N, CA, C and O atoms as a MOPAC input file, in Angstrom:
PM7 MOZYME 1SCF
protein

 N    -50.02700 1   -30.04800 1   -32.97700 1
 C    -50.25200 1   -30.23500 1   -31.56700 1
 C    -48.93200 1   -30.06300 1   -30.83600 1
 O    -47.94100 1   -30.71000 1   -31.17600 1
 N    -48.91500 1   -29.16100 1   -29.79700 1
 C    -47.69200 1   -28.90300 1   -29.04300 1
 C    -47.66900 1   -29.74800 1   -27.78300 1
 O    -48.66200 1   -29.86100 1   -27.06500 1
 N    -46.52900 1   -30.32600 1   -27.53900 1
 C    -46.36400 1   -31.08400 1   -26.29700 1
 C    -46.15000 1   -30.08400 1   -25.17300 1
 O    -45.64000 1   -28.98200 1   -25.37300 1
 N    -46.55300 1   -30.50500 1   -24.00000 1
 C    -46.31700 1   -29.61700 1   -22.85400 1
 C    -44.80300 1   -29.48500 1   -22.66000 1
 O    -44.11700 1   -30.44400 1   -22.30500 1
 N    -44.31500 1   -28.29600 1   -22.90000 1
 C    -42.87600 1   -28.05800 1   -22.73100 1
 C    -42.61600 1   -27.67000 1   -21.28200 1
 O    -43.28700 1   -26.81400 1   -20.70500 1
 N    -41.63000 1   -28.32500 1   -20.73000 1
 C    -41.27700 1   -28.01200 1   -19.34300 1
 C    -40.21700 1   -26.92200 1   -19.39000 1
 O    -39.17600 1   -27.08900 1   -20.02500 1
 N    -40.47400 1   -25.82900 1   -18.73000 1
 C    -39.51800 1   -24.73800 1   -18.72700 1
 C    -38.69100 1   -24.82100 1   -17.46200 1
 O    -39.21400 1   -24.82000 1   -16.34700 1
 N    -37.41500 1   -24.89100 1   -17.66000 1
 C    -36.51700 1   -24.92400 1   -16.50900 1
 C    -35.91300 1   -23.53800 1   -16.36200 1
 O    -35.38800 1   -22.96600 1   -17.31600 1
 N    -35.99600 1   -23.03100 1   -15.19300 1
 C    -35.41000 1   -21.72800 1   -14.92000 1
 C    -34.27600 1   -21.93100 1   -13.93500 1
 O    -34.44500 1   -22.50200 1   -12.85800 1
 N    -33.13900 1   -21.45200 1   -14.33300 1
 C    -31.98500 1   -21.55700 1   -13.44800 1
 C    -31.73500 1   -20.17400 1   -12.86500 1
 O    -31.59600 1   -19.19400 1   -13.59700 1
 N    -31.68100 1   -20.10800 1   -11.56300 1
 C    -31.41600 1   -18.82900 1   -10.90600 1
 C    -29.92700 1   -18.76200 1   -10.64400 1
 O    -29.36100 1   -19.58600 1    -9.92500 1
 N    -29.31800 1   -17.77900 1   -11.23600 1
 C    -27.88000 1   -17.61300 1   -11.05200 1
 C    -27.66800 1   -16.53700 1    -9.99800 1
 O    -28.15000 1   -15.41100 1   -10.12400 1
 N    -26.94100 1   -16.90900 1    -8.96500 1
 C    -26.66800 1   -15.92100 1    -7.92800 1
 C    -25.54800 1   -15.01000 1    -8.38900 1
 O    -24.56600 1   -15.44100 1    -8.99300 1
 N    -25.72600 1   -13.75900 1    -8.08800 1
 C    -24.67300 1   -12.81000 1    -8.45200 1
 C    -23.46400 1   -13.06100 1    -7.56400 1
 O    -23.57900 1   -13.22000 1    -6.34900 1
 N    -22.32100 1   -13.09100 1    -8.19700 1
 C    -21.09000 1   -13.26000 1    -7.42600 1
 C    -20.87800 1   -11.97900 1    -6.62600 1
 O    -20.95100 1   -10.87200 1    -7.15800 1
 N    -20.61800 1   -12.15700 1    -5.36200 1
 C    -20.35400 1   -10.96700 1    -4.56300 1
 C    -18.91400 1   -10.54500 1    -4.79800 1
 O    -17.98000 1   -11.33300 1    -4.65600 1
 N    -18.76700 1    -9.30700 1    -5.15400 1
 C    -17.43700 1    -8.77900 1    -5.43300 1
 C    -16.90300 1    -8.22400 1    -4.13000 1
 O    -17.47600 1    -7.31100 1    -3.53500 1
 N    -15.79400 1    -8.79800 1    -3.70300 1
 C    -15.18500 1    -8.35500 1    -2.45700 1
 C    -14.18800 1    -7.24900 1    -2.74000 1
 O    -13.49500 1    -7.24600 1    -3.75800 1
 N    -14.13800 1    -6.31600 1    -1.81600 1
 C    -13.11000 1    -5.28800 1    -1.90000 1
 C    -11.77100 1    -5.98000 1    -1.68600 1
 O    -11.68600 1    -6.92400 1    -0.89900 1
 N    -10.72400 1    -5.52800 1    -2.37200 1
 C     -9.41800 1    -6.16000 1    -2.13700 1
 C     -8.96400 1    -5.86800 1    -0.70300 1
 O     -9.27500 1    -4.80900 1    -0.16000 1
 N     -8.23300 1    -6.79800 1    -0.09200 1
 C     -7.76100 1    -6.54500 1     1.26800 1
 C     -6.81600 1    -5.34200 1     1.28500 1
 O     -5.98000 1    -5.17800 1     0.39700 1
 N     -6.96500 1    -4.51900 1     2.29900 1
 C     -6.14500 1    -3.31400 1     2.40600 1
 C     -4.95300 1    -3.58400 1     3.32600 1
 O     -5.05900 1    -4.29800 1     4.32200 1
 N     -3.81800 1    -2.99000 1     2.95900 1
 C     -2.60200 1    -3.18300 1     3.73500 1
 C     -1.97000 1    -1.84900 1     4.08900 1
 O     -1.96400 1    -0.91000 1     3.29200 1
 N     -1.43500 1    -1.78800 1     5.30700 1
 C     -0.70400 1    -0.60300 1     5.75300 1
 C      0.71000 1    -0.66900 1     5.19500 1
 O      1.34700 1    -1.72200 1     5.22600 1
 N      1.19500 1     0.44500 1     4.69100 1
 C      2.58400 1     0.57300 1     4.25400 1
 C      3.28000 1     1.31900 1     5.38800 1
 O      2.93700 1     2.45800 1     5.70400 1
 N      4.26800 1     0.65300 1     5.99800 1
 C      4.92000 1     1.20000 1     7.19100 1
 C      6.40100 1     1.42800 1     6.90800 1
 O      7.11200 1     0.51800 1     6.48300 1
 N      6.85100 1     2.64700 1     7.14800 1
 C      8.27800 1     2.96600 1     7.04600 1
 C      8.88500 1     2.73400 1     8.42300 1
 O      8.31800 1     3.14400 1     9.43500 1
 N     10.04600 1     2.07100 1     8.45800 1
 C     10.76100 1     1.80600 1     9.70500 1
 C     11.96000 1     2.75600 1     9.77100 1
 O     12.71900 1     2.87500 1     8.80900 1
 N     12.12100 1     3.42400 1    10.90300 1
 C     13.22800 1     4.36600 1    11.06900 1
 C     14.57000 1     3.63700 1    11.13600 1
 O     14.65400 1     2.52100 1    11.64800 1
 N     15.60300 1     4.27000 1    10.62100 1
 C     16.97900 1     3.78800 1    10.78900 1
 C     17.87600 1     5.01800 1    10.88900 1
 O     17.42900 1     6.14100 1    10.65200 1
 N     19.12300 1     4.80600 1    11.23400 1
 C     20.03100 1     5.93800 1    11.44200 1
 C     20.84900 1     6.31200 1    10.21200 1
 O     21.73400 1     7.16300 1    10.29200 1
 N     20.55800 1     5.67600 1     9.06500 1
 C     21.36200 1     5.94400 1     7.87600 1
 C     20.58500 1     6.57800 1     6.72300 1
 O     21.13500 1     7.39800 1     5.98600 1
 N     19.32500 1     6.21100 1     6.56000 1
 C     18.53700 1     6.76700 1     5.45400 1
 C     18.31200 1     8.24900 1     5.71900 1
 O     17.87300 1     8.63400 1     6.80300 1
 N     18.61300 1     9.06900 1     4.73500 1
 C     18.50200 1    10.52100 1     4.93700 1
 C     17.04100 1    10.97800 1     5.01200 1
 O     16.14700 1    10.39600 1     4.39800 1
 N     16.84400 1    12.02100 1     5.77500 1
 C     15.52600 1    12.64600 1     5.89400 1
 C     15.05400 1    13.07300 1     4.50300 1
 O     13.88600 1    12.89500 1     4.15900 1
 N     15.95600 1    13.63100 1     3.71500 1
 C     15.60800 1    14.10100 1     2.37300 1
 C     15.09500 1    12.95400 1     1.49900 1
 O     14.12800 1    13.11700 1     0.75600 1
 N     15.75400 1    11.78700 1     1.59500 1
 C     15.32900 1    10.63900 1     0.79600 1
 C     13.92700 1    10.19800 1     1.19900 1
 O     13.08500 1     9.93600 1     0.33900 1
 N     13.67400 1    10.11600 1     2.50000 1
 C     12.35200 1     9.69100 1     2.98100 1
 C     11.28700 1    10.67900 1     2.51100 1
 O     10.23900 1    10.26800 1     2.01300 1
 N     11.54200 1    11.95800 1     2.66300 1
 C     10.59800 1    12.99400 1     2.22500 1
 C     10.33800 1    12.85700 1     0.72000 1
 O      9.18900 1    12.88900 1     0.28200 1
 N     11.39700 1    12.70500 1    -0.05900 1
 C     11.25600 1    12.56500 1    -1.52200 1
 C     10.38200 1    11.37400 1    -1.89900 1
 O      9.51800 1    11.48600 1    -2.76800 1
 N     10.60800 1    10.21900 1    -1.23900 1
 C      9.82500 1     9.02600 1    -1.58900 1
 C      8.36100 1     9.19600 1    -1.21100 1
 O      7.47800 1     8.70800 1    -1.91600 1
 N      8.09800 1     9.88000 1    -0.11500 1
 C      6.70200 1    10.10100 1     0.28500 1
 C      5.98700 1    11.01000 1    -0.71500 1
 O      4.81400 1    10.80000 1    -1.02500 1
 N      6.69100 1    12.00800 1    -1.21100 1
 C      6.11300 1    12.91400 1    -2.21000 1
 C      5.93800 1    12.18300 1    -3.54600 1
 O      4.87500 1    12.23900 1    -4.16400 1
 N      6.99900 1    11.49900 1    -3.97500 1
 C      7.00800 1    10.85700 1    -5.29000 1
 C      6.05700 1     9.65700 1    -5.38900 1
 O      5.34800 1     9.50700 1    -6.38400 1
 N      6.04400 1     8.81000 1    -4.36400 1
 C      5.27900 1     7.56300 1    -4.45400 1
 C      3.87300 1     7.64600 1    -3.86400 1
 O      3.00600 1     6.84600 1    -4.21400 1
 N      3.64300 1     8.61500 1    -2.96800 1
 C      2.33700 1     8.69100 1    -2.30600 1
 C      1.64000 1    10.03000 1    -2.50400 1
 O      0.57800 1    10.27200 1    -1.92900 1
 N      2.23600 1    10.90600 1    -3.32100 1
 C      1.63500 1    12.20700 1    -3.66400 1
 C      1.36100 1    13.11400 1    -2.46200 1
 O      0.40100 1    13.88400 1    -2.45900 1
 N      2.21600 1    13.01200 1    -1.44400 1
 C      2.07300 1    13.92500 1    -0.30600 1
 C      2.62300 1    15.29100 1    -0.67400 1
 O      3.48000 1    15.41100 1    -1.55000 1
 N      2.12700 1    16.31800 1    -0.00200 1
 C      2.72800 1    17.64400 1    -0.14400 1
 C      4.05300 1    17.60800 1     0.61300 1
 O      4.27000 1    16.72400 1     1.44100 1
 N      4.93300 1    18.55600 1     0.33500 1
 C      6.22200 1    18.61700 1     1.02500 1
 C      6.00200 1    18.72900 1     2.52800 1
 O      6.68600 1    18.06700 1     3.30800 1
 N      5.05400 1    19.55900 1     2.93500 1
 C      4.79300 1    19.76300 1     4.36600 1
 C      4.34800 1    18.46600 1     5.04100 1
 O      4.86200 1    18.11100 1     6.10100 1
 N      3.40100 1    17.76500 1     4.43600 1
 C      2.89600 1    16.51500 1     5.01000 1
 C      3.98800 1    15.45200 1     5.02400 1
 O      4.11600 1    14.70700 1     5.99600 1
 N      4.77800 1    15.37700 1     3.95300 1
 C      5.87400 1    14.40200 1     3.88500 1
 C      6.90600 1    14.66700 1     4.97900 1
 O      7.42400 1    13.73100 1     5.58700 1
 N      7.20100 1    15.93500 1     5.22500 1
 C      8.15700 1    16.28400 1     6.28800 1
 C      7.60700 1    15.90100 1     7.65800 1
 O      8.34000 1    15.39000 1     8.50400 1
 N      6.32300 1    16.14700 1     7.87400 1
 C      5.69400 1    15.80000 1     9.15700 1
 C      5.70600 1    14.28300 1     9.36300 1
 O      6.02600 1    13.80600 1    10.45100 1
 N      5.36000 1    13.53100 1     8.32000 1
 C      5.38400 1    12.06400 1     8.40600 1
 C      6.79100 1    11.55300 1     8.68200 1
 O      6.97500 1    10.61600 1     9.45800 1
 N      7.78100 1    12.16800 1     8.05000 1
 C      9.17600 1    11.76800 1     8.26100 1
 C      9.57000 1    11.98500 1     9.71400 1
 O     10.26300 1    11.15200 1    10.29800 1
 N      9.13800 1    13.08600 1    10.30000 1
 C      9.42000 1    13.34400 1    11.72100 1
 C      8.71600 1    12.30500 1    12.60300 1
 O      9.27700 1    11.84800 1    13.59900 1
 N      7.48800 1    11.93800 1    12.23200 1
 C      6.75100 1    10.90000 1    12.97800 1
 C      7.51000 1     9.57500 1    12.93000 1
 O      7.63300 1     8.88900 1    13.94500 1
 N      8.01600 1     9.21700 1    11.75000 1
 C      8.78700 1     7.97500 1    11.58700 1
 C     10.02000 1     8.02500 1    12.48000 1
 O     10.33700 1     7.06100 1    13.17700 1
 N     10.70800 1     9.15900 1    12.45000 1
 C     11.94300 1     9.32300 1    13.22500 1
 C     11.66600 1     9.24800 1    14.73100 1
 O     12.38500 1     8.56700 1    15.46100 1
 N     10.64000 1     9.93900 1    15.18700 1
 C     10.35300 1    10.00600 1    16.62200 1
 C      9.73100 1     8.72800 1    17.16600 1
 O     10.06700 1     8.30500 1    18.27300 1
 N      8.83700 1     8.10800 1    16.41400 1
 C      8.13700 1     6.92100 1    16.91000 1
 C      8.83300 1     5.61200 1    16.52500 1
 O      8.49900 1     4.55200 1    17.05500 1
 N      9.79000 1     5.68300 1    15.61400 1
 C     10.47000 1     4.46800 1    15.16900 1
 C      9.86200 1     3.85800 1    13.91800 1
 O     10.51100 1     3.08900 1    13.21000 1
 N      8.61400 1     4.20800 1    13.65400 1
 C      7.93400 1     3.75900 1    12.43100 1
 C      6.64000 1     4.54000 1    12.30400 1
 O      6.17400 1     5.15700 1    13.26200 1
 N      6.06100 1     4.50800 1    11.10200 1
 C      4.76600 1     5.15300 1    10.89200 1
 C      4.09200 1     4.56500 1     9.66400 1
 O      4.74500 1     4.18400 1     8.69200 1
 N      2.76600 1     4.50100 1     9.73400 1
 C      1.97100 1     4.08800 1     8.58300 1
 C      1.92500 1     5.28500 1     7.63700 1
 O      1.49400 1     6.37300 1     8.01800 1
 N      2.37100 1     5.07400 1     6.40400 1
 C      2.38700 1     6.17600 1     5.43800 1
 C      1.26700 1     6.07200 1     4.41500 1
 O      0.97800 1     7.03400 1     3.70300 1
 N      0.62700 1     4.88400 1     4.34000 1
 C     -0.48600 1     4.70300 1     3.40200 1
 C     -1.21300 1     3.40900 1     3.73400 1
 O     -0.64800 1     2.50900 1     4.35600 1
 N     -2.46400 1     3.32400 1     3.31600 1
 C     -3.24500 1     2.08800 1     3.40100 1
 C     -3.79800 1     1.85700 1     1.99700 1
 O     -4.59700 1     2.64100 1     1.48500 1
 N     -3.34900 1     0.75400 1     1.38800 1
 C     -3.63600 1     0.50100 1    -0.02900 1
 C     -4.00000 1    -0.95900 1    -0.25200 1
 O     -3.71200 1    -1.80600 1     0.59300 1
 N     -4.63700 1    -1.26200 1    -1.39300 1
 C     -4.84200 1    -2.66900 1    -1.74000 1
 C     -3.48400 1    -3.37600 1    -1.79100 1
 O     -2.47800 1    -2.77200 1    -2.16500 1
 N     -3.46300 1    -4.65800 1    -1.41200 1
 C     -2.20800 1    -5.40100 1    -1.25800 1
 C     -1.25200 1    -5.25200 1    -2.44300 1
 O     -0.07500 1    -4.94400 1    -2.25300 1
 N     -1.74800 1    -5.46700 1    -3.66100 1
 C     -0.85800 1    -5.44200 1    -4.82300 1
 C     -0.17500 1    -4.08600 1    -4.99600 1
 O      1.00400 1    -4.01500 1    -5.34300 1
 N     -0.91500 1    -3.02900 1    -4.75300 1
 C     -0.35000 1    -1.67800 1    -4.89600 1
 C      0.64800 1    -1.40800 1    -3.76800 1
 O      1.72800 1    -0.86400 1    -3.99700 1
 N      0.27200 1    -1.79600 1    -2.55100 1
 C      1.16200 1    -1.61300 1    -1.40200 1
 C      2.47500 1    -2.36300 1    -1.62200 1
 O      3.55800 1    -1.83500 1    -1.37000 1
 N      2.35700 1    -3.60700 1    -2.09800 1
 C      3.54600 1    -4.43100 1    -2.34300 1
 C      4.42200 1    -3.79800 1    -3.41900 1
 O      5.64100 1    -3.72600 1    -3.26200 1
 N      3.81200 1    -3.34000 1    -4.50600 1
 C      4.57000 1    -2.72800 1    -5.60000 1
 C      5.31500 1    -1.48100 1    -5.12900 1
 O      6.49200 1    -1.29900 1    -5.44200 1
 N      4.63100 1    -0.63300 1    -4.38300 1
 C      5.27900 1     0.58700 1    -3.88000 1
 C      6.42200 1     0.23300 1    -2.93600 1
 O      7.48800 1     0.84500 1    -2.98700 1
 N      6.19700 1    -0.75600 1    -2.07700 1
 C      7.24100 1    -1.19600 1    -1.15300 1
 C      8.48300 1    -1.65800 1    -1.89100 1
 O      9.60300 1    -1.32100 1    -1.50800 1
 N      8.28500 1    -2.42900 1    -2.94900 1
 C      9.40700 1    -2.93400 1    -3.75800 1
 C     10.12100 1    -1.77300 1    -4.45000 1
 O     11.34800 1    -1.68200 1    -4.40400 1
 N      9.35700 1    -0.88600 1    -5.09200 1
 C      9.96000 1     0.23800 1    -5.81700 1
 C     10.80500 1     1.11500 1    -4.89500 1
 O     11.92000 1     1.50200 1    -5.24600 1
 N     10.27100 1     1.42300 1    -3.71900 1
 C     10.97700 1     2.30300 1    -2.78300 1
 C     12.21300 1     1.59600 1    -2.22000 1
 O     13.26300 1     2.21800 1    -2.05500 1
 N     12.09000 1     0.30200 1    -1.92600 1
 C     13.23300 1    -0.45700 1    -1.40900 1
 C     14.35600 1    -0.50400 1    -2.44400 1
 O     15.52400 1    -0.31900 1    -2.10100 1
 N     14.00800 1    -0.75100 1    -3.70300 1
 C     15.01500 1    -0.78400 1    -4.78100 1
 C     15.68800 1     0.58600 1    -4.89300 1
 O     16.90900 1     0.67600 1    -5.02300 1
 N     14.89000 1     1.63800 1    -4.84000 1
 C     15.41700 1     3.00100 1    -4.91300 1
 C     16.36700 1     3.27400 1    -3.73800 1
 O     17.44200 1     3.84500 1    -3.92100 1
 N     15.95800 1     2.85700 1    -2.53000 1
 C     16.78500 1     3.06400 1    -1.33700 1
 C     18.12000 1     2.32700 1    -1.47600 1
 O     19.17900 1     2.89200 1    -1.20200 1
 N     18.06200 1     1.06100 1    -1.90300 1
 C     19.29300 1     0.26400 1    -2.02100 1
 C     20.22400 1     0.85800 1    -3.08300 1
 O     21.44500 1     0.81000 1    -2.93800 1
 N     19.64700 1     1.41500 1    -4.14600 1
 C     20.47800 1     1.99600 1    -5.20600 1
 C     21.25900 1     3.20300 1    -4.68300 1
 O     22.26500 1     3.60400 1    -5.26900 1
 N     20.78000 1     3.77900 1    -3.56600 1
 C     21.48300 1     4.91500 1    -2.95400 1
 C     22.15200 1     4.49700 1    -1.63800 1
 O     22.53900 1     5.33800 1    -0.82700 1
 N     22.27800 1     3.18300 1    -1.45000 1
 C     22.92100 1     2.60100 1    -0.26200 1
 C     22.22700 1     2.95100 1     1.05000 1
 O     22.88500 1     3.10400 1     2.07900 1
 N     20.90800 1     3.07800 1     1.01700 1
 C     20.13800 1     3.30300 1     2.24200 1
 C     19.48200 1     1.98400 1     2.65700 1
 O     18.99300 1     1.23400 1     1.81300 1
 N     19.47500 1     1.70800 1     3.97300 1
 C     18.87000 1     0.45400 1     4.45700 1
 C     17.37200 1     0.57200 1     4.77100 1
 O     16.82900 1    -0.27900 1     5.47500 1
 N     16.70800 1     1.59100 1     4.27100 1
 C     15.29300 1     1.81800 1     4.58500 1
 C     14.49300 1     0.52200 1     4.47800 1
 O     14.57500 1    -0.20200 1     3.48600 1
 N     13.71600 1     0.25000 1     5.52800 1
 C     12.85600 1    -0.92900 1     5.54000 1
 C     11.40300 1    -0.49600 1     5.46500 1
 O     10.98400 1     0.46300 1     6.11200 1
 N     10.65100 1    -1.22400 1     4.66300 1
 C      9.21400 1    -0.98000 1     4.52500 1
 C      8.49500 1    -2.27600 1     4.84300 1
 O      8.81900 1    -3.33800 1     4.31100 1
 N      7.52500 1    -2.16800 1     5.71000 1
 C      6.77900 1    -3.34600 1     6.14300 1
 C      5.34000 1    -3.19700 1     5.70300 1
 O      4.80800 1    -2.08700 1     5.68200 1
 N      4.70000 1    -4.30800 1     5.34800 1
 C      3.26600 1    -4.31800 1     5.01200 1
 C      2.53600 1    -5.11000 1     6.08600 1
 O      2.97100 1    -6.19200 1     6.48000 1
 N      1.42400 1    -4.55800 1     6.55400 1
 C      0.59000 1    -5.25000 1     7.53700 1
 C     -0.85900 1    -5.14300 1     7.10700 1
 O     -1.28000 1    -4.10600 1     6.59500 1
 N     -1.63200 1    -6.21200 1     7.31000 1
 C     -3.06700 1    -6.12200 1     6.98300 1
 C     -3.71800 1    -5.00700 1     7.79800 1
 O     -3.41200 1    -4.82800 1     8.97700 1
 N     -4.60600 1    -4.27200 1     7.16800 1
 C     -5.34600 1    -3.21600 1     7.85700 1
 C     -6.59500 1    -3.85900 1     8.45300 1
 O     -7.49300 1    -4.28600 1     7.72600 1
 N     -6.64200 1    -3.92100 1     9.75200 1
 C     -7.75100 1    -4.62100 1    10.42800 1
 C     -9.05800 1    -3.84500 1    10.31500 1
 O    -10.08600 1    -4.28900 1    10.82500 1

C-alpha cells in the first residue's frame, strides 16, 4: 500500500544575464604626445586601419578629445592601462579617460 506522496515542485527562475556595462575610451589631446604614437596605439590596440587612426588622431587634436572605442568596462580599463604604460615608457603624458556609455 502506497501512502499519498506529496510532490513539491520548486520553480527556479532563470537568472537574467545582464550585458556588461559599456564604457567609452577617450583620448585627451596634449602638446607632447606625438601624432605617430597616437596613430600607432589606435592601430595596435583597437585594430583601426591607418587611415581611420589618422582621422581619429586629427579629431582628438582638433576637438581636444575623442571617443576611440566603446567596450565592456574590464576591457576598456585594461586597454587604458596598457596604452598609458606604453606612453609613459616613451615619456608621453597621454591621458585616457573612461566614461560610462549612457
